[in-house]
C-alpha positions in Angstrom: 22.4 -2.1 -8.8 22.5 -0.8 -12.3 21.7 2.7 -13.5 18.3 1.8 -14.9 17.3 0.3 -11.5 18.3 3.5 -9.7 16.4 5.8 -12.1 13.3 3.6 -11.8 13.6 3.7 -8.0 13.8 7.5 -8.1 10.9 7.8 -10.5 8.7 5.5 -8.4 9.5 7.4 -5.2 8.3 10.6 -6.9 5.1 8.9 -8.0 4.4 7.7 -4.5 5.1 11.2 -3.1 2.8 12.9 -5.7 0.0 10.3 -5.1 0.3 10.8 -1.3 0.3 14.6 -1.7 -2.8 14.5 -4.0 -4.6 12.2 -1.6 -4.0 14.6 1.3 -5.1 17.6 -0.8 -8.3 15.7 -1.9 -9.1 14.7 1.7 -8.7 18.3 2.8 -11.0 19.6 0.0 -13.6 17.0 0.9 -13.5 18.1 4.5 -12.1 14.9 6.0 -10.6 15.2 9.5 -6.8 15.5 9.7 -6.5 11.9 11.0 -7.0 10.8 7.4 -3.6 12.3 6.5 -2.0 9.6 8.6 -4.1 6.9 6.9 -3.1 8.2 3.5 0.6 8.4 4.4 0.4 5.0 5.9 -1.1 3.7 2.6 1.7 5.2 0.5 4.4 4.0 2.9 3.3 0.4 3.4 2.0 -0.4 -0.1 4.5 1.8 -2.0 7.3 0.3 0.1 6.1 -3.2 -0.8 6.0 -2.4 -4.5 9.5 -1.0 -4.3 10.9 -4.1 -2.5 9.3 -6.3 -5.2 10.4 -4.2 -8.1 11.8 -7.2 -10.0 8.3 -8.7 -10.0 6.6 -5.7 -11.7 6.4 -7.5 -15.0 4.4 -10.4 -13.5 0.6 -10.1 -13.4 0.5 -12.4 -10.3 2.4 -9.8 -8.4 -0.1 -7.1 -9.2 -3.0 -9.3 -8.4 -1.4 -10.0 -5.0 -0.6 -6.3 -4.5 -4.2 -5.3 -5.3 -5.5 -7.9 -2.8 -3.2 -6.3 -0.2 -4.5 -2.9 -1.2 -8.2 -4.0 -0.7 -7.3 -5.5 2.7 -5.5 -2.3 3.6 -8.4 0.0 2.6 -10.9 -2.1 4.6 -8.6 -2.2 7.7 -8.0 1.6 7.4 -11.7 2.2 7.2 -12.4 0.1 10.2 -9.7 1.7 12.3 -10.1 5.4 11.2 -13.9 5.5 10.6 -15.2 3.1 13.2 -12.6 2.6 16.0 -11.2 6.2 16.1 -14.6 7.8 15.2 -14.2 10.6 17.9 -10.5 11.3 17.0 -10.1 14.3 14.7 -6.3 14.6 14.7 -3.7 11.8 14.5 0.0 12.5 14.2 1.6 11.0 11.2 4.6 9.9 13.3 2.3 8.1 15.7 0.8 6.1 12.8 4.1 5.4 11.0 5.2 2.4 13.1 1.8 0.8 12.4 2.2 1.5 8.6 5.7 0.0 8.8 4.5 -3.1 10.5 1.7 -3.5 8.0 4.2 -3.2 5.2 6.3 -5.9 6.7 3.2 -8.1 7.0 2.4 -7.5 3.3 5.9 -8.4 2.4 5.1 -11.9 3.6 1.5 -11.9 2.3 2.4 -11.0 -1.3 4.2 -14.4 -2.0 1.4 -16.2 -0.3 -1.2 -14.6 -2.6 1.0 -15.2 -5.6 1.2 -18.9 -4.8 -2.6 -19.0 -4.3 -3.2 -17.4 -7.7 -0.8 -19.8 -9.4 -2.4 -22.8 -7.7 -5.9 -21.7 -8.7 -4.8 -21.3 -12.3 -3.3 -24.8 -12.3 -6.4 -26.2 -10.7 -8.5 -24.9 -13.5 -6.0 -26.1 -16.2 -4.6 -22.7 -17.1 -0.9 -22.0 -17.0 
């Protein structure tokens, strides 16, 4: 691992931390129940972790399309779980939700290459390289 890679890793970790913190502050200001803190942290951990693992693909637009598709899936699933299934729950420990976020991140690690292949296949099907 070269020095540039290490500094990019550190920079990206700080960005994830700041985004997560701002998300929690915004949720508090909007009056959202504390359970959403776990959802926000889960988002930062799973999708931020996926982006860090695939750092070498950051320059490819197909990666970002695949990452965004995972983000959309994630937001929908979090809405279903936290707003519909856990409707009566007001508090959820972050450590209780962290294993689910980790599992989701591992799932997305496999889904990213799948989406990248799908995007590449669609472009070829339409005659675009």
